[in-house]
C-alpha positions as CSV (number, residue, x, y, z in Angstrom):
1,X,26.0,19.4,-2.8
2,X,27.0,15.8,-3.4
3,X,25.5,14.2,-6.6
4,X,22.7,12.2,-6.7
5,X,25.1,8.9,-5.5
6,X,22.7,5.7,-5.0
7,X,20.3,7.2,-8.3
8,X,23.4,7.2,-10.3
9,X,25.0,3.8,-9.2
10,X,21.5,2.2,-10.5
11,X,21.5,3.9,-13.4
12,X,24.9,3.2,-14.5
13,X,24.3,-0.1,-13.4
14,X,21.3,-0.1,-15.8
15,X,23.3,1.4,-18.9
16,X,26.0,-0.8,-18.3
17,X,23.5,-4.0,-18.2
18,X,22.0,-3.1,-21.4
19,X,24.9,-2.4,-23.5
20,X,26.5,-5.6,-22.3
21,X,26.7,-8.7,-24.6
22,X,24.8,-10.9,-22.0
23,X,21.9,-9.0,-21.9
24,X,21.1,-9.2,-25.1
25,X,21.4,-12.8,-25.3
26,X,18.8,-13.3,-22.4
27,X,16.6,-10.6,-23.8
28,X,15.8,-10.9,-27.3
29,X,13.3,-13.4,-28.7
30,X,15.8,-15.6,-30.7
31,X,19.8,-16.1,-31.6
32,X,18.9,-14.8,-35.0
33,X,17.6,-11.4,-34.0
34,X,19.5,-8.3,-33.3
35,X,22.9,-10.2,-34.9
36,X,24.0,-7.3,-37.1
37,X,24.5,-3.7,-36.6
38,X,21.4,-1.4,-37.5
39,X,20.7,2.0,-37.0
40,X,18.6,1.3,-33.8
41,X,20.6,-1.7,-32.5
42,X,19.2,-4.1,-29.1
43,X,20.6,-1.3,-26.6
44,X,19.5,1.6,-28.3
45,X,15.9,0.3,-29.0
46,X,15.8,-0.1,-25.0
47,X,16.7,3.2,-24.2
48,X,13.9,4.4,-26.4
49,X,11.4,1.9,-24.8
50,X,12.4,3.8,-21.0
51,X,13.0,6.7,-22.3
52,X,9.2,6.9,-21.9
53,X,8.0,9.7,-23.7
54,X,4.3,9.8,-24.2
55,X,4.1,12.1,-27.3
56,X,3.9,10.3,-30.4
57,X,6.0,7.7,-31.2
58,X,8.1,9.3,-34.3
59,X,8.7,12.3,-32.0
60,X,9.9,10.1,-29.1
61,X,12.3,8.5,-31.8
62,X,13.5,11.5,-33.1
63,X,14.2,13.1,-29.4
64,X,15.8,10.0,-28.7
65,X,18.2,10.3,-31.6
66,X,18.8,14.6,-30.3
67,X,19.4,13.5,-27.2
68,X,22.0,10.5,-27.5
69,X,23.5,13.0,-30.4
70,X,23.2,9.9,-32.9
71,X,24.6,9.7,-36.3
72,X,21.6,8.2,-37.5
73,X,19.4,11.4,-39.0
74,X,16.1,9.3,-39.1
75,X,14.3,6.2,-38.0
76,X,10.5,5.6,-39.0
77,X,8.4,4.3,-36.0
78,X,7.3,1.6,-38.4
79,X,10.7,0.4,-38.9
80,X,10.8,0.9,-34.6
81,X,7.5,-1.0,-34.2
82,X,9.3,-4.4,-35.7
83,X,12.1,-4.4,-34.0
84,X,10.9,-3.8,-30.7
85,X,8.9,-7.5,-31.0
86,X,11.9,-8.7,-31.3
87,X,12.9,-7.7,-27.4
88,X,11.3,-9.8,-24.5
89,X,9.2,-7.7,-22.2
90,X,11.2,-9.5,-19.2
91,X,14.2,-8.0,-20.2
92,X,12.5,-4.8,-18.7
93,X,11.8,-6.8,-15.8
94,X,14.8,-7.8,-15.1
95,X,16.5,-3.9,-15.4
96,X,12.9,-3.1,-12.3
97,X,14.3,-5.9,-10.5
98,X,18.5,-5.2,-10.6
99,X,17.6,-1.5,-9.3
100,X,14.8,-2.5,-6.4
101,X,16.2,-5.8,-5.2
102,X,19.2,-5.3,-3.3
103,X,17.3,-1.9,-1.3
104,X,17.4,-3.7,1.7
105,X,21.1,-4.8,1.7
106,X,22.8,-2.4,0.1
107,X,25.0,-0.5,2.8
108,X,24.8,2.8,1.2
109,X,21.1,2.3,1.7
110,X,18.9,3.1,5.0
111,X,15.5,2.3,4.6
112,X,12.9,3.7,6.7
113,X,10.9,1.8,9.5
114,X,8.3,1.8,11.7
115,X,10.0,0.4,15.5
116,X,11.9,-1.4,13.4
117,X,9.4,-3.2,11.1
118,X,9.5,-2.4,7.3
119,X,6.0,-1.3,6.6
120,X,4.4,-2.3,2.8
121,X,1.1,-2.3,1.4
122,X,-0.7,-4.5,-1.5
123,X,-3.3,-3.3,-4.0
124,X,-4.7,-4.0,-6.7
125,X,-6.1,-1.9,-10.0
126,X,-7.0,-1.9,-13.5
127,X,-5.4,-1.2,-16.6
128,X,-7.0,0.0,-19.5
129,X,-5.3,-1.4,-22.8
130,X,-5.6,-0.6,-26.4
131,X,-8.9,-2.5,-27.9
132,X,-7.1,-5.1,-29.9
133,X,-8.5,-8.5,-30.8
134,X,-5.3,-10.2,-29.3
135,X,-5.4,-8.0,-26.1
136,X,-8.8,-8.8,-25.7
137,X,-7.8,-12.6,-25.7
138,X,-4.8,-12.4,-23.1
139,X,-6.0,-10.3,-20.3
140,X,-10.2,-9.9,-21.1
141,X,-13.0,-7.1,-21.3
142,X,-15.0,-5.1,-18.9
143,X,-18.3,-3.8,-20.3
144,X,-19.8,-2.7,-17.0
145,X,-20.2,1.1,-17.8
146,X,-19.9,2.1,-21.3
147,X,-18.5,0.4,-24.4
148,X,-16.5,-2.5,-24.1
149,X,-13.0,-2.0,-23.0
150,X,-9.9,-4.3,-22.8
151,X,-8.6,-4.3,-19.1
152,X,-5.9,-5.7,-17.3
153,X,-5.6,-6.5,-13.4
154,X,-2.8,-4.4,-12.2
155,X,-1.3,-5.5,-8.6
156,X,1.7,-4.4,-6.6
157,X,3.9,-4.5,-3.4
158,X,4.8,-1.3,-2.1
159,X,6.9,-0.1,0.4
160,X,5.1,2.7,2.0
161,X,8.0,4.3,3.7
162,X,10.3,4.4,1.3
163,X,8.0,4.9,-1.7
164,X,9.7,1.9,-3.7
165,X,7.5,-0.7,-5.7
166,X,8.9,-3.9,-5.1
167,X,6.8,-6.1,-7.1
168,X,4.3,-5.8,-9.7
169,X,1.8,-7.5,-12.0
170,X,0.2,-7.2,-14.9
171,X,-2.3,-10.4,-15.3
172,X,-5.9,-11.2,-17.1
173,X,-8.6,-8.8,-15.5
174,X,-10.5,-11.8,-14.1
175,X,-6.7,-12.5,-11.9
176,X,-7.6,-13.2,-8.2
177,X,-6.6,-10.4,-6.5
178,X,-5.5,-13.0,-3.1
179,X,-3.4,-15.1,-5.3
180,X,-1.8,-12.2,-6.9
181,X,-0.9,-10.7,-2.8
182,X,0.6,-14.6,-2.0
183,X,3.0,-14.3,-5.5
184,X,3.8,-10.7,-3.9
185,X,4.4,-12.4,0.0
186,X,6.5,-14.8,-2.0
187,X,8.5,-12.0,-3.4
188,X,9.2,-10.2,-0.6
189,X,10.2,-13.5,1.6
190,X,12.5,-14.2,-0.9
191,X,14.2,-10.6,-0.3
192,X,13.8,-9.8,2.8
193,X,11.8,-12.3,5.1
194,X,12.2,-10.8,8.4
195,X,10.2,-8.2,10.2
196,X,7.7,-7.4,7.5
197,X,4.3,-5.9,8.2
198,X,1.7,-5.5,5.1
199,X,-1.3,-3.7,4.5
200,X,-4.0,-4.4,2.9
201,X,-7.7,-3.4,2.2
202,X,-11.0,-4.7,3.0
203,X,-11.2,-6.6,-0.5
204,X,-8.6,-9.1,1.1
205,X,-9.0,-10.7,4.4
206,X,-9.9,-14.4,4.2
207,X,-8.1,-17.5,6.3
208,X,-6.7,-19.0,3.5
209,X,-4.7,-15.7,3.1
210,X,-4.1,-15.3,7.4
211,X,-2.7,-18.9,7.5
212,X,-0.3,-18.2,4.6
213,X,0.7,-14.9,6.7
214,X,1.2,-17.1,9.9
215,X,3.0,-19.7,8.2
216,X,5.8,-17.5,7.0
217,X,6.3,-15.5,9.7
218,X,4.5,-12.3,7.9
219,X,2.7,-9.6,9.8
220,X,-0.2,-8.9,8.5
221,X,-2.9,-5.3,8.9
222,X,-6.2,-5.9,7.1
223,X,-9.5,-3.6,7.0
224,X,-12.5,-5.9,7.4
225,X,-16.3,-5.8,7.6
226,X,-16.8,-7.4,10.8
227,X,-20.1,-8.4,9.7
228,X,-19.2,-10.2,6.6
229,X,-15.8,-11.9,7.4
230,X,-16.1,-14.3,10.5
231,X,-18.5,-15.0,13.4
232,X,-16.4,-14.4,16.4
233,X,-16.2,-10.3,15.2
234,X,-19.7,-9.8,14.4
235,X,-20.6,-9.2,18.3
236,X,-17.3,-7.6,19.4
237,X,-18.1,-4.8,21.4
238,X,-14.2,-4.1,22.8
239,X,-12.1,-1.5,21.1
240,X,-8.6,-3.8,21.1
241,X,-9.1,-7.6,21.9
242,X,-6.9,-11.0,21.0
243,X,-8.9,-13.7,19.4
244,X,-8.6,-17.2,19.6
245,X,-10.8,-19.7,17.6
246,X,-10.7,-22.9,15.0
247,X,-12.1,-22.6,11.7
248,X,-12.2,-25.1,8.7
249,X,-10.9,-23.6,5.2
250,X,-13.0,-23.9,2.6
251,X,-11.1,-25.2,-0.5
252,X,-9.4,-27.7,1.3
253,X,-11.8,-28.2,4.7
254,X,-8.4,-28.4,7.1
255,X,-9.5,-27.0,10.2
256,X,-6.6,-24.1,11.6
257,X,-6.0,-22.3,14.8
258,X,-5.9,-18.9,14.3
259,X,-5.0,-15.8,16.7
260,X,-6.2,-12.7,15.5
261,X,-5.8,-9.2,17.4
262,X,-9.1,-7.1,16.5
263,X,-8.5,-3.5,16.7
264,X,-12.0,-1.1,16.4
265,X,-11.2,2.8,15.3
266,X,-13.6,5.4,15.6
267,X,-12.8,8.2,12.1
268,X,-13.2,12.2,12.7
269,X,-16.8,11.3,10.3
270,X,-18.0,8.7,13.2
271,X,-17.3,5.7,11.0
272,X,-16.1,2.7,13.1
273,X,-13.8,0.5,11.5
274,X,-12.3,-2.7,12.2
275,X,-8.6,-3.8,11.8
276,X,-7.7,-7.1,12.1
277,X,-4.0,-8.0,12.6
278,X,-1.3,-11.0,13.8
279,X,0.8,-8.5,15.2
280,X,-0.1,-9.0,18.8
281,X,2.4,-7.7,21.3
282,X,0.8,-4.9,23.0
283,X,3.7,-2.7,22.4
284,X,1.8,-1.5,19.7
285,X,-0.8,0.4,20.8
286,X,-4.2,1.5,18.8
287,X,-2.9,4.5,17.9
288,X,-0.2,3.3,16.3
289,X,-2.3,0.7,14.2
290,X,-4.3,3.4,13.2
291,X,-1.3,5.6,11.8
292,X,0.2,2.0,10.3
293,X,-3.1,1.7,8.1
294,X,-3.4,5.1,7.6
295,X,0.3,4.9,5.2
296,X,-1.8,2.4,2.9
297,X,-3.2,5.6,1.6
298,X,0.6,5.5,-0.2
299,X,-0.6,3.2,-2.5
300,X,-3.4,4.8,-3.6
301,X,-1.0,8.0,-4.3
302,X,1.4,5.2,-6.3
303,X,-1.1,4.4,-9.0
304,X,-2.4,8.4,-9.2
305,X,0.9,9.1,-10.1
306,X,1.6,5.8,-12.3
307,X,-1.8,6.8,-14.5
308,X,-2.1,10.4,-14.4
309,X,1.9,11.6,-13.9
310,X,3.5,8.9,-16.0
311,X,0.3,8.0,-18.1
312,X,1.2,4.1,-17.8
313,X,-2.2,3.8,-19.7
314,X,-0.7,5.7,-23.0
315,X,0.9,2.7,-24.5
316,X,3.3,3.4,-27.5
317,X,2.5,0.1,-28.9
318,X,-0.7,-2.2,-29.4
319,X,0.5,-5.4,-29.5
320,X,1.2,-7.3,-26.1
321,X,4.9,-7.5,-26.6
322,X,5.1,-3.5,-26.4
323,X,2.0,-3.6,-23.6
324,X,4.1,-5.4,-21.2
325,X,7.8,-3.6,-21.9
326,X,5.6,-0.4,-21.7
327,X,4.9,-1.5,-18.1
328,X,8.2,-3.0,-17.0
329,X,9.5,0.3,-18.4
330,X,7.5,2.8,-16.6
331,X,7.8,0.5,-13.0
332,X,11.8,1.3,-13.8
333,X,11.3,4.8,-14.2
334,X,9.0,5.4,-11.2
335,X,11.7,3.0,-9.1
336,X,14.5,5.5,-10.3
337,X,12.6,8.5,-9.6
338,X,12.4,7.5,-5.8
339,X,16.1,7.0,-5.6
340,X,16.5,10.4,-6.9
341,X,14.3,11.6,-4.1
342,X,16.0,9.8,-1.3
343,X,19.5,11.0,-2.3
344,X,17.8,14.4,-1.6
345,X,15.8,14.1,1.5
346,X,18.8,14.1,3.6
347,X,20.0,17.8,2.7
348,X,16.7,18.4,2.6
349,X,15.7,17.4,6.0
350,X,18.7,20.0,7.1
351,X,17.2,22.5,5.8
352,X,14.0,22.1,7.5
353,X,15.8,21.8,10.4
354,X,17.8,25.1,10.2
355,X,15.2,27.2,8.7
356,X,12.1,28.4,10.4
357,X,9.5,26.8,8.1
358,X,5.4,26.7,9.4
359,X,6.0,22.8,7.5
360,X,8.2,20.6,6.4
361,X,9.2,20.1,2.7
362,X,9.5,17.4,0.3
363,X,10.4,16.9,-2.9
364,X,8.0,17.9,-5.6
365,X,7.3,14.6,-7.6
366,X,5.9,15.9,-10.5
367,X,9.0,17.8,-11.4
368,X,11.2,15.1,-10.1
369,X,9.8,13.1,-12.7
370,X,10.3,15.3,-15.4
371,X,13.7,16.4,-14.4
372,X,14.7,12.5,-14.3
373,X,12.8,11.5,-18.0
374,X,14.4,14.4,-19.5
375,X,18.1,13.9,-18.4
376,X,17.9,10.3,-18.5
377,X,19.7,10.0,-22.3
378,X,22.1,12.4,-20.8
379,X,22.8,11.0,-17.9
380,X,23.1,7.5,-19.2
381,X,25.0,7.7,-22.3
382,X,27.2,10.6,-21.8
383,X,30.9,9.5,-22.5
384,X,32.8,12.3,-20.6
385,X,33.1,11.3,-16.7
386,X,33.1,14.5,-15.4
387,X,30.3,15.7,-17.8
388,X,28.2,13.1,-16.4
389,X,29.2,13.9,-13.0
390,X,28.0,17.7,-13.5
391,X,24.6,16.3,-15.0
392,X,24.1,14.4,-12.0
393,X,24.7,17.6,-9.6
394,X,22.7,19.5,-12.3
395,X,19.5,17.0,-11.6
396,X,20.2,17.3,-8.0
397,X,20.1,21.0,-7.9
398,X,16.9,21.3,-9.9
399,X,15.5,18.6,-7.9
400,X,16.1,20.8,-4.5
401,X,14.9,24.0,-6.2
402,X,11.3,22.6,-6.6
403,X,9.9,21.4,-3.3
404,X,6.3,21.8,-1.6
405,X,5.0,21.9,1.6
406,X,3.6,18.3,3.5
407,X,0.1,20.0,5.2
408,X,-0.3,16.5,8.3
409,X,-4.0,16.2,8.7
410,X,-5.4,18.3,5.5
411,X,-8.8,17.3,5.1
412,X,-10.3,19.2,2.1
413,X,-13.9,18.6,0.6
414,X,-13.2,16.3,-2.9
415,X,-13.4,18.1,-5.9
416,X,-14.4,16.1,-8.7
417,X,-13.1,17.9,-12.2
418,X,-14.8,17.8,-15.5
419,X,-13.9,14.5,-17.7
420,X,-11.8,16.6,-19.9
421,X,-9.3,17.2,-17.5
422,X,-7.9,14.1,-16.9
423,X,-4.4,15.5,-16.9
424,X,-4.2,19.0,-15.4
425,X,-1.2,21.2,-16.5
426,X,-0.2,20.9,-12.7
427,X,0.2,17.0,-12.9
428,X,1.5,17.0,-16.6
429,X,4.9,15.4,-17.0
430,X,5.8,14.7,-20.9
């Protein structure tokens, strides 16, 4: 088997970038910081953060020293915590963008699409943060349930067919999800301006956002409550109908003309859901839209991965700088894992075709995360090209050895676990 080439390419780029002088100059807080050689320099401090161990900080430091074969015997967590304050969180955002923004232009990549449309989802979530006065001041507090909890608003633009995060945000808890969505769409338009369809849940429909989609030649597919959105939908009886109407925007009082397609779908439970879209092409049927909107569940699974497998809320520091560093480092890591899975998909697809299997199989994502995290330092800091190549091959073989069946249409009754089982054994990644 060839090594995980696309994953290896991006990991090597990240390593070279972190070691470069220009990255240090742009990533440090001031010119005086990291100007002298220390036990842990700028690059080493970045690697400890990217390694992302969710054990104690001191244990994470010792793990890095061992895995990197460092001549440094020990380094205190207090010294590390002081040093990391001199690194801009945006340095890790740069790494995230560096392995992501070229996905649609890299000739070695073959992005999945649906009938020539690239399909994305936008959704928000909340992240629990350490309850420190500084973080409370920046992000805000939620007190609707139990004791007041410092929380941030999270949001992401997610490629649902390629399991890749394209844009990520962590902002104050009171931030508007619709305004964040516009920021995501501007990012998408800059990376890939054509043939994009964006899926959004029922909290997003607004005339202002719909107008933004139309003006920027982006397609949307949103779920909405037809009795609460616009009057033209309230008496809708047809299963699939194109609506033409003029409306006045609330904020600017400007009149706009809207062309919208409304699709009413009957779910297996008997519930009727209403979807709206500006994709008016009659070649796309109601069943196509039902399938497409079902893909939005992928972003929910991605948040589950971030929170329960990568444990993004188990921050390794309590300062605003440390929290943002961990946030962007986790987003970088989850996209690295996605690339490793992509590299194995072709060989796995051939195996699915050649074997008489009841189901198709995919890479076990929990094991993929664990494998990438465990080999992260070895893969990046191995000086011997031959040994590094062998390490990449071992990673690929390990991923292909841990596969799980894909069972389409499965809808078991939801089982609510006890609160003490927030991190069940079968979903734990160290």
